[in-house]
C-alpha positions in Angstrom: 16.9 -1.0 12.9 16.3 -2.9 16.1 13.0 -1.1 16.6 11.9 -2.2 13.2 12.6 -5.9 14.0 10.6 -5.5 17.2 7.8 -3.8 15.4 7.6 -6.4 12.7 7.8 -9.1 15.3 4.8 -7.6 17.2 2.8 -7.5 14.0 3.7 -11.1 13.2 2.5 -12.1 16.7 -0.8 -10.3 16.2 -1.2 -11.9 12.8 -0.5 -15.4 14.2 -3.0 -14.8 17.0 -5.9 -13.4 15.0 -5.2 -13.0 11.3 -8.8 -12.2 10.3 -9.1 -9.3 12.8 -5.7 -7.8 11.8 -6.5 -8.0 8.1 -10.0 -6.4 8.7 -8.4 -3.6 10.8 -5.8 -2.8 8.1 -8.3 -2.8 5.3 -10.6 -0.4 7.3 -7.7 2.1 7.4 -7.5 2.2 3.6 -10.3 4.3 2.1 -10.7 1.8 -0.7 -11.1 -1.0 1.8 -8.7 -3.4 0.1 -5.1 -4.2 0.0 -3.0 -2.9 -2.9 -1.7 -5.4 -5.4 1.5 -5.3 -7.4 -0.7 -4.7 -10.5 -1.7 -1.4 -9.0 1.9 -0.2 -9.1 2.4 -1.8 -12.5 -0.6 0.1 -13.9 0.8 3.4 -12.8 4.2 2.5 -14.4 2.5 1.5 -17.6 0.7 4.8 -17.7 3.9 6.8 -17.0 5.7 5.2 -19.9 2.8 5.6 -22.3 2.1 8.5 -24.6 -0.8 9.4 -22.3 1.6 10.9 -19.8 3.6 12.9 -22.3 2.6 16.3 -20.8 3.3 15.3 -17.2 6.5 16.7 -15.6 7.9 16.7 -12.1 4.9 15.1 -10.4 4.6 12.7 -7.5 2.0 9.9 -7.8 0.9 8.2 -4.6 -0.6 4.8 -5.2 -1.9 3.7 -1.8 -5.7 3.4 -2.1 -6.2 6.8 -0.5 -4.5 6.0 2.7 -2.2 9.1 2.5 -4.1 12.3 3.0 
């Protein structure tokens, strides 16, 4: 996990140096050009517990703004 701490530290340094550029770069990597919000996950959960999802079985739902291809 040491690599993770180093990696997170590097990102924190970049954010501290130029937050606007880092945010812009990250947003450009997501096809919807925006950051996901907790509500995006909550909306999927709400759908899955509703009657609208009654015929869905054994599926994986990726809620990432199209970042995963």
